[in-house]
C-alpha positions, 0 to 999 in steps of 0.5 A, spaced: 522 475 538 525 480 541 529 486 538 533 491 542 532 498 537 540 497 536 538 490 533 544 485 533 551 487 536 556 491 532 562 487 534 563 483 527 560 486 521 560 482 515 562 483 508 561 477 503 557 471 503 557 466 499 549 462 498 548 455 496 542 452 495 541 445 493 536 439 494 529 442 493 524 438 495 518 440 493 515 433 494 517 435 503 518 442 502 525 442 505 532 445 501 539 444 503 543 450 504 551 453 505 553 459 507 559 462 507 559 469 511 566 473 512 566 478 517 571 484 520 572 483 527 570 490 530 570 489 537 574 483 540 569 478 541 568 470 543 561 469 540 559 470 534 551 472 533 547 470 527 539 470 525 536 464 524 529 462 523 525 454 521 533 452 519 536 445 522 544 447 522 548 441 520 555 443 522 559 450 522 566 451 522 569 458 523 576 460 520 580 466 520 581 469 513 588 464 512 583 459 512 585 456 518 580 453 523 577 457 530 575 452 535 567 452 536 566 451 544 559 450 542 553 454 538 545 453 541 540 456 536 534 460 540 527 459 537 524 465 540 529 470 539 531 467 533 539 467 534 544 462 533 550 463 538 556 461 536 561 461 542 569 460 541 574 458 545 578 464 544 576 471 544 577 474 536 582 480 536 580 487 534 581 487 526 582 481 523 577 478 519 574 471 519 568 467 516 563 463 518 561 456 514 555 453 515 550 447 512 544 447 514 537 445 512 531 449 511 523 449 509 520 451 503 515 455 507 507 456 504 505 462 506 508 467 503 514 469 506 521 467 506 522 461 500 516 459 499 512 455 494 506 458 489 502 452 486 499 454 479 495 451 473 499 451 467 495 456 462 498 451 457 497 444 458 493 445 465 496 442 469 498 443 477 505 445 477 509 449 482 514 455 482 519 457 488 521 464 490 523 469 495 519 474 500 525 476 504 522 483 507 522 485 513 526 479 517 524 474 514 531 472 510 533 468 516 529 463 513 533 462 507 540 463 509 543 464 516 545 471 516 546 477 520 538 480 518 538 488 518 538 493 514 544 497 516 549 490 515 549 490 508 554 486 504 555 482 497 553 475 495 555 471 491 549 466 490 548 459 487 541 455 487 541 448 483 535 446 481 531 441 476 533 441 468 527 443 466 526 449 470 530 456 470 533 459 476 534 467 477 537 472 482 538 479 484 544 479 478 546 476 472 547 469 470 555 467 471 555 461 468 550 454 468 552 448 469 549 441 468 550 436 472 551 429 469 546 424 470 542 427 476 537 431 471 539 438 475 543 445 473 547 449 477 545 456 476 552 460 479 550 469 480 554 475 479 557 477 486 552 483 487 553 490 489 553 492 497 546 491 499 541 489 505 539 481 507 531 483 505 533 484 498 536 478 497 532 474 491 532 468 488 526 465 484 526 458 480 520 454 476 517 453 468 518 460 467 518 464 460 519 472 460 519 477 454 524 483 453 526 490 452 532 495 452 532 501 455 533 507 452 539 510 456 546 508 455 549 505 462 556 504 461 556 505 454 550 500 453 543 499 454 540 495 459 535 488 459 529 489 462 525 482 462 517 480 465 518 472 467 511 469 468 509 462 468 508 459 461 503 462 457 503 469 461 509 472 458 505 476 452 500 479 458 507 482 461 509 487 455 504 494 458 508 492 465 514 491 461 513 498 457 513 501 464 518 498 468 523 500 462 521 507 461 521 508 468 528 505 470 531 511 464 526 516 467 529 515 475 536 515 472 535 522 469 531 525 475 535 523 480 542 524 475 545 517 477 544 511 473 541 504 475 546 501 477 546 494 476 546 490 469 540 487 468 532 488 472 528 482 471 521 483 473 516 476 475 510 475 476 508 471 483 502 466 482 501 467 490 503 473 493 501 477 500 502 484 497 502 488 491 510 488 489 517 487 492 523 491 490 528 485 491 534 489 487 535 487 481 529 482 482 522 485 483 517 481 485 509 482 484 502 480 485 500 478 478 495 482 477 499 488 480 504 486 473 499 482 468 495 486 463 491 483 458 488 488 453 483 483 450 481 481 458 483 485 464 478 490 466 482 497 464 483 500 471 488 495 472 492 499 468 493 504 473 495 500 478 500 496 474 503 503 472 503 504 479 506 498 482 512 498 477 513 504 477 514 504 486 517 498 485 522 500 480 523 507 485 525 503 490 532 500 486 535 508 488 530 508 494 530 502 499 536 499 495 541 502 493 540 507 500 537 504 505 533 506 512 538 505 517 533 502 521 527 500 520 523 505 525 525 511 517 521 506 513 518 511 511 524 513 508 524 507 503 515 507 502 514 514 502 518 516 498 518 511 492 510 512 493 511 520 491 516 518 486 512 512 483 507 517 482 511 522 479 513 518 474 506 515 473 505 523 471 511 523 467 509 517 463 501 518 463 500 525 463 493 524 461 492 519 467 492 526 471 495 521 477 496 527 482 490 529 482 488 521 483 493 522 489 489 527 492 483 523 492 485 517 494 492 517 497 492 523 502 485 522 504 487 515 506 493 518 510 489 523 513 482 519 515 488 513 520 492 520 522 486 522 525 486 517 530 488 517 537 491 510 535 495 512 529 503 514 530 509 518 528 512 517 521 517 515 524 515 510 529 520 505 534 520 498 533 522 493 536 520 487 533 518 483 526 511 484 528 512 490 530 515 492 523 509 489 519 505 493 522 508 499 520 507 497 513 501 502 513 498 508 511 502 513 514 509 510 513 506 510 505 502 515 504 502 520 510 509 520 508 508 521 501 504 526 502 508 531 507 513 530 500 508 532 496 507 537 500 514 539 501 517 538 494 511 543 492 513 549 497 521 549 494 519 547 486 519 539 484 527 541 480 530 544 487 527 538 491 529 532 486 537 536 486 537 535 493 535 527 492 540 527 488 546 530 493 543 525 499 543 518 493 550 520 491 553 522 497 550 515 502 549 511 495 550 503 498 549 504 504 544 506 509 542 513 511 537 516 516 532 522 515 536 527 517 541 525 512 535 527 507 534 534 510 541 536 509 541 534 501 534 538 500 537 543 505 543 544 501 539 545 494 535 549 496 538 554 502 531 552 506 532 549 513 529 543 511 529 539 518 526 546 521 519 545 516 519 538 517 521 536 523 514 536 527 511 532 521 515 526 522 517 525 529 509 528 530 503 523 531 497 527 527 496 534 523 492 540 524 486 543 521 485 550 521 480 554 523 478 560 518 475 566 520 473 573 519 477 580 522 476 586 521 482 587 517 480 580 513 481 573 517 485 568 523 487 562 522 487 557 529 491 551 528 489 545 532 490 537 531 484 534 528 481 527 531 475 524 528 471 525 534 473 533 534 474 532 542 482 533 542 485 534 549 491 540 551 496 535 553 493 532 545 494 539 541 501 541 543 504 541 536 504 546 532 506 545 525 509 549 518 503 549 514 504 552 507 497 556 507 498 557 499 491 562 498 488 562 492 484 566 489 483 562 481 483 556 479 490 557 474 497 554 477 498 563 478 493 564 482 496 564 489 495 570 494 504 573 494 506 574 501 513 573 503 511 573 510 514 566 514 509 567 518 504 564 514 507 558 515 510 558 522 506 559 526 508 562 532 502 561 536 496 557 535 492 563 531 496 568 526 492 573 523 492 575 515 490 582 512 486 580 506 479 582 502 474 577 505 468 580 500 473 576 494 474 570 493 479 565 497 481 558 499 487 556 503 491 550 501 491 551 494 490 545 489 488 541 496 497 540 496 498 542 504 497 535 509 492 539 514 484 540 513 481 547 513 475 550 517 470 557 514 466 559 518 459 559 514 460 567 511 467 564 507 465 557 505 458 562 502 463 566 497 467 559 495 461 555 494 458 562 489 465 561 485 466 555 484 468 556 477 474 559 481 476 552 484 481 547 481 478 539 480 484 538 486 481 544 490 473 541 489 477 534 492 479 538 498 473 542 499 468 536 499 474 531 503 474 536 509 466 538 509 466 530 510 472 529 515 470 536 519 462 534 519 463 527 521 468 529 527 463 534 530 465 540 527 460 542 522 455 539 519 453 533 514 448 537 512 453 542 509 456 536 506 449 533 503 449 541 500 456 541 498 456 534 494 449 537 490 452 543 488 458 538 484 452 534 480 454 537 473 462 534 475 465 530 470 471 530 473 472 522 476 476 524 481 471 528 485 466 523 483 471 518 487 471 522 492 463 524 492 462 517 492 466 514 497 463 520 502 456 518 500 457 510 501 460 512 507 455 516 510 450 510 508 454 505 511 455 509 518 447 510 517 445 504 517 442 503 523 438 509 523 431 509 522 429 505 515 425 511 512 431 515 513 436 510 509 431 509 504 431 517 503 438 518 503 439 512 498 434 516 494 439 522 494 444 517 492 439 515 486 438 522 484 445 524 483 448 519 480 442 519 475 444 525 473 452 524 472 450 518 467 445 523 464 451 528 463 457 523 461 452 518 458 451 511 459 455 508 454 462 508 452 465 513 446 470 511 441 472 518 442 472 518 451 479 517 454 479 512 459 479 516 465 472 518 462 471 510 460 473 509 467 469 515 471 463 512 467 464 505 470 465 507 477 458 512 476 455 506 474 457 501 480 454 506 485 448 507 481 447 499 481 448 499 488 443 504 490 438 500 485 437 506 479 432 502 475 435 503 468 442 501 471 440 495 474 436 492 469 441 493 463 446 490 468 440 484 469 441 483 461 447 484 460 448 478 466 443 474 463 445 474 456 453 472 458 450 466 462 446 464 456 453 464 451 449 470 447 454 476 450 461 477 453 461 483 458 466 488 457 471 487 461 471 495 464 464 493 465 464 486 469 465 489 476 459 493 475 455 487 472 456 482 477 456 487 483 449 490 480 446 483 479 448 480 487 446 487 489 439 486 488 435 480 490 440 475 487 438 468 486 443 462 488 444 461 480 446 468 479 451 467 485 453 460 482 455 463 476 459 468 479 462 463 484 465 460 478 469 465 477 472 464 483 473 457 482 475 457 474 478 465 473 477 467 466 481 472 466 488 475 471 482 480 475 476 475 475 477 472 481 479 479 485 473 482 482 468 476 483 470 475 490 468 483 491 462 482 487 459 477 492 461 481 498 455 486 496 450 480 495 443 482 498 437 476 497 431 477 500 428 470 497 434 466 498 437 468 504 441 462 505 445 466 500 448 471 504 451 465 511 453 461 504 458 468 501 460 469 508 463 462 508 466 463 502 472 465 507 474 460 510 474 454 503 480 453 500 479 455 494 479 462 496 487 463 497 489 467 504 491 473 499 485 474 496 481 473 503 481 481 504 476 482 497 471 478 499 471 481 506 472 489 506 466 488 500 462 484 505 464 489 511 461 495 506 454 492 505 449 493 510 446 487 509 452 483 511 456 487 515 452 483 523 454 477 519 460 477 517 462 479 524 458 474 527 462 469 523 468 471 525 466 470 533 464 463 531 469 461 527 475 465 529 480 459 531 479 456 523 480 463 520 486 465 525 489 458 523 488 460 515 490 467 516 495 468 521 501 464 518 503 471 514 500 476 520 500 482 515 494 477 512 490 476 518 493 484 520 489 486 513 483 482 515 482 484 522 482 492 519 477 491 513 472 487 516 470 491 522 471 498 521 464 500 519 461 499 525 457 505 528 454 503 535 457 502 542 454 495 542 458 493 536 464 496 540 463 492 546 462 486 543 469 487 539 473 488 545 470 483 549 471 478 544 478 480 543 480 481 550 482 474 551 485 473 545 493 473 542 492 479 538 500 479 537 501 482 530 495 486 529 493 490 536 495 496 532 490 495 527 484 492 532 485 498 536 484 502 531 477 499 529 475 500 535 477 507 535 473 508 528 467 505 531 467 510 536 467 516 531 463 512 527 457 511 534 459 519 535 458 522 528 450 518 527 449 521 535 452 528 533 448 529 526 442 523 526 436 530 527 441 534 522 442 529 516 434 527 517 432 534 517 435 536 510 433 529 507 425 531 509 427 539 506 429 537 500 423 532 498 427 525 500 423 524 506 
């Protein structure tokens, strides 16, 4: 498919669609449809262009507003361009109004896009059932009905769906009426007309659903809004937590945006087969089951935080994305970056004890910086021309770098000032489309700051800076350069000077910031600036790690920082760890400095610090996996010691008084300790597993991941493998399959070597759904014992894997990215590059390029620091 940047011509603008879906046949996976599109003629033309895909046209009629026929000379559907061209006998007059009526047949998809089916086992009867739902973002509304399928062709929609009488139908807005079709066993659901919206947000769903309901506390047009969670039968009670988050989020966003939710209802629905976590269809949000449903008795507690965030993110889209929509997909970040940030803001408001913005710094920001440190990254605002281009920019840049840039800006201006600007933006552009500069104008008005000047380089330029901080006679010099994972930035790649809020910290409290109003501290008029301060006292740049940049200190300054660890906030410690690790891997510092810093943080008890430590040590061990065995063993000893030390501090078992974060921390460290063979942890995991297998003891839901991963990682037997495999085949909880597949990727077995290929072969088994393949593949890729085995399997079975996964290119792209990034040698680089040289990589070419660049960076890191790490391990008696 090829789209110009401008997309469809603007000669015809839609104002309303009537859509009727009928004769749904789940045996043959086909349906019949009718659509009537009201159009205004903006420029005289004798041609009507609509988007279609997987649709067979039966009849077409074109009429004046007075219902007089307009002669159609011919029509033609082009499968390649996904365009239906309707040629008319005469030109349409500018300013006139017409409508196009089309009868068509469509395909019920099986690849989690368009109008598609989900097959599942009924929780109550155990029978196989199916339900149907839509996933139209980015360009799949054209699979449901002929339309002008671009975000800036907004219109209203009236939808009717005819289903069998034991099903119900849902759509974006409330039901107008339900009509029983006599003697046919069918029911027609007629929905009210929607507000003005984009085609990709149109949605309907039908199946044997049940629901739970709550109402907002806030009144809208003098009434509370009903919020419902729909599920397959037998699961509705597991929607209670998600329902609570959605209801409170709806009120929260209405308040902070000073703009009421405009629809009369909000439905959330759990879809059994789902490629993403959630989709923000206006008034009918769809979810992967584990991103919406939570069972207090059987679900792992870590899923509670995931659900809270995903639900808040999707509810935020009802304003940012649905009410106001980006003008074109190059500004996708306006939807996703903002929803990511404000979703985090909502969770922080609802559950302040979770310290969600600290988690944002340790995960989201670091993921964004990792991707953006590659030459193969892209600016936040990036040109896109095709549907496959669009799918590939739903990535950590659009979501997480976009959100991180917003977090940096809002922190600098003040969150209240920032949100007032957002409110102005939303009110001005509601029911319309907007561009990035429209958002900046609103925030500039509320803050009296030229926000475009601050943010232009962050949005339009690739990459981010790192700051080199050195002592001078009067203070410090700060030099700004673009950061690359390979550390070898070229002059032509290093031309951007970013606005950088330095925020120099003097202590752990919010008010401990060095005061200076000089713009030179933020705007680098030259690559290096001088700042006067007392360098004998503690200071640290980028307080609370809010800025989207890294900092490299000279050794004297870094020593003072480490000597004053008590003056660092938790976010500062996370930032220092992440910066030290990234600068070392880029060859701009030494990995031994990272190991020293990690040891200095061994007494910490914050989960976000420990997830950062675990992440960085795991990455080091994975990258060093082809180094001499003695070095790998020594590195493992260091991990064992630091994880054992942490467990001694926080305790081995949960206490009733422990917070959710403390319990989650314990499980994170137990999992890390289990995967590095800490003896007491392994023995406990085996004891619990054995008792569970024999029916003597249940595994606590929050311990399931730790126990299964540890047992399979410790020279697993075929019996242990099969016990875990049963959780894939017959999941005992909502999250059981995801946890079991992830655990199976950690498998090692010296005694039964045949188990390793058996685990990899699961990728092609029909009982491992496409939507869950990445849980296994990413885990196998992180496992030093299976990384090469996975790649050999991919090469040997590529055609079958491509056939299984490429029906939905989002899943194929994710598979390539997660499976191949952890190699660390030129041999692997050459092998992967050569293999794909003659393959069709359209749809994942950007990710493949990033994978290859990451492998090069890993190889360079090992080459730079192999001796450094070995020497440090020897000096500290691990080697």
